[in-house]
N, C-alpha and C positions, 0 to 999 in steps of 0.2 A: 094326470093320466099318463101312463107309459106308452111306448110306441105301439103296443099291441092292443091298446084300448082298455087294458085292465088297470085298476087303481094301483098307484105306487105303494109298495109295502111301507108301513110306518114302523119306526123302531119300537121294540118292546120296552115298557117302562115298569117301574117297581109296582105300580098299582095293579098290573096284570097278574101279579103273584100274591096279592093280598087275599086273605081268607074272606069268604063271603058267608052271609047268613042264608037261611032257607029261601028268602025272597030274592036273593041275588045281590043284595046291598052289601058293599064291602064292610067288613067288620074292622073296627079300630084295633090297631096292634097295642096290646096292653101287657105289661110285665106280669108274669105268673107269680102268685104268692108262693111262699116256702112250702106250704102244705100241698098246693096244686102241683108244683114241680116234682116233689118227692113221690106223689101218687103216680106220676108218669113213668118213673123208672124203677128198676129193681132196687130193693133195699140195700144199703151199704152196710155190710157186716165186717167188722175188723176184729181180728183175733190176735192176741199176743200170747205165744206159747213158749215153753221152756222150763228149765228147772227152777226151783225156788231160789230166791236171792239173786235174780238176774235183772231186776228193775222193771218187771212187767206192769205192776200197778202204777208206778210213777209215770211210765209212758202212756198208759191207758188214761190216766187223769189228764195228761197234757192234751191228748187227742180229744178227749171229752170237752175240755175247755176251749181248745182252738177251733174245733169243727162243730161244736154244739151238738154232739151226739150223746144219746143216753148211754150210760155206762153200766154194764153188768159186773158187779164186784165179785170177788172171790167168795164162793158159797161155803167153802170148807170151814171158815171161822164160825159161821152161823150154825152149821151142823154140829161142830164140836161143842159150842155153847149149849145147844139144845140137849145134847147127850150128857151134858154135865160131866164130861170126861176130861181127864188130864192127859197131857201129851206123853208123859212117861208111862201111863197106863196103856196107851195105844201101842207103845213099843213092845209091850210084853203080853198083851191079851189079844190073841189072834182072832177070836170070835168077835171081839169088840171092833177090831180093825176091819174085819169083813163087813160088819154092819155099817161102820163109818164110811168106808170107801163106796159101798153100794149106794148109800144115801147121797153122797157127794155127786156121784155119777147121775143119779136121777134128778137131783136138785139143779144141776147145771143145765140139763135138757129142759126142765120146766121153766127155768129163769129165761132161757132164750125163746121158748115158745110163747111166753107171756109178753114178749117184746116183738111183735110182728114186723115192725119197721126197722129202720137203721139203728145200729148200736156199735159200741166198742166193748170188748170183753177182755179182761186180763187173765182169762183162762179159757180152755176149750176141753179137750180130752186129756189134759195133763195128768189128771188124777189116776189114769190108767197106768202111768209109769210108776206111781207110788203103790198102786194095787199089786203090780208085778213084784215090787220090791218087798212089801210088808204084809200082804194078805194072801189068801188062797182062793180068791173068787174070780181071778182074771179070766179063766176059761169060761165061766158062766156069763160074764159080761160080754166077751167076744162073741158068744153064740146068741146073744140077745139081739133081735132084729132092730131094736131101737138104736143100737150102736151104728149099724149100717146106714140107717136113715139119717142119723145125726152127722156122720162123717160126710155124707153127700152134701148136707147143708154147709158144713165147714168148707168143703172144697169149692163152693160157690162164693165164699168170702175172700177177704184179703188177709193172709196169714203172715205175721212177722214172727220169726223164730229167733229168740234172744239167746245168745251164747253166754256162758258163765265167765265171771271174772272174780278173782280172789278178793279184790277190793270191795266187792258188793256183799260179801258174806256178813250176815247179821242174824242173831238169834232173836225171835220175837214171840216164842211160846206156841207157835202153830207149825213151824217148819218141821220137816221130817228129820232134819239134822243139818248142821252147817259145816260139817267136816267137808273139806274140799273133795275128797274121794267120793263121798255120798252125792254131792252136787254133780260131779262128772258122770256118775252112774245114771242118775235121773236124766241128765242132759242126753246121754246116749240113747236111753229108752224113748225119750220124746222124739228124737230124730228117727229112730226105728219105726215108730208109729206113723210119722209123717210119710216115710217112704213106703211102708207096708200098705197104707190106705191110698197112696197116690195123691197126697195133698201137695199142691204147689205152694211154695213158701219163699219168703225173702229173709235170708239170714241177716241178723244184726250182730255184727262182730265187734263193732267199736264200743269203747267204754264212755268217752265224754258225752254228756247229754246233748251238747250242741251238735255233734256229728250224728247222733241218733235221730234227733228231730229233723235235721236236714235230709236225712235219708227218707224218713217217713213223709215229709213234705213232697219230696221228689216223686216217690211212688204214688202217693195219692193224687198229685197233680197230673201224672200220666194217666191215672184212672178217672180224670175229670172230676175229682172230688176236691173242692176248694172252699176255704172259709167263707168267701162271699156268697156261695150257694146256700149258706145257712142263714146269713144275716140280711141279704139283699134280695129284692125281687129279681127274677130271672126272665129274660126274653130268649126263648129257644131259637137256635139258628134256623134259617130257612131250610126246608127239606132239599131244595135244589139251588145251586148258585144262580144269581142273576146274570144273564148274558145279554149284552147289548147287540142287537142285530141292526147293522147300518143300512141306510137307504142305498139303493142301487147307484153305482157311480155313473155320472153322465158320460155319454160317448160322443165326443165332438167329431164332426166330419166337415170336410172342405166343401165350400160352395163356389161355383165359378165366380171369379172376380176377386178371389183371395180371402173372402170372409169365411168365418166358421160359424156353424149353428149347433145348437145342442138338441140332439134327438129326443132326449127325455123331456125337454121343455116344449117341444113342438106339439101342437094339437093333434089329436088322433084323427 
């Protein structure tokens, strides 16, 4: 008892902060499963944008394997195969190009809507740059309300903007053209779209794969996205830090005769 007759405050301990059940019994702290943890937070959506032959697919595959995220692959190849069209035909038939770019735009949105959780995509709105370069339907797409909704979704993701390098140029039968000037034109249009729609992005300027993945690791770590969150159970941090409240300090006082007593230890 203290000098005023009230009980001496006791220090708070960790059990005071433990979650309790409806009956007031403390609940045991258990790690959350991967599914439970992901259901507690907003989906992680990672986009890699830029011109063709900049290494977007290579990096997307690395993120997929490293962080265990589903990957949305380039839809343009599938559309081209379904149309049974040749690349050289697309370069000369404007009506075919219009239909192709329109379907790529719609298919990208559908692919992302079919994946409501986290994912990594090696494309986003990039085909709009090609639509501006090779088709006559860009104005129609820009007026489409789906584009505005889609760009708002992209803005909530993490966007890496890959810059071009001559060393990465390669012809694969789907690209719009591997001439350096063509790549630079598409790169400039992608940047214009990023700025026009107010999309925050992280530019990836380096060429070596090691430097690229180090940058991605750093950015995702700052966003609290780590490989262990995919493979290991997670114990979320406490909502408030634990604070130790010490007992009141004893107040010694002198007693005639030279002895000292402790007020806090004296009976009330």
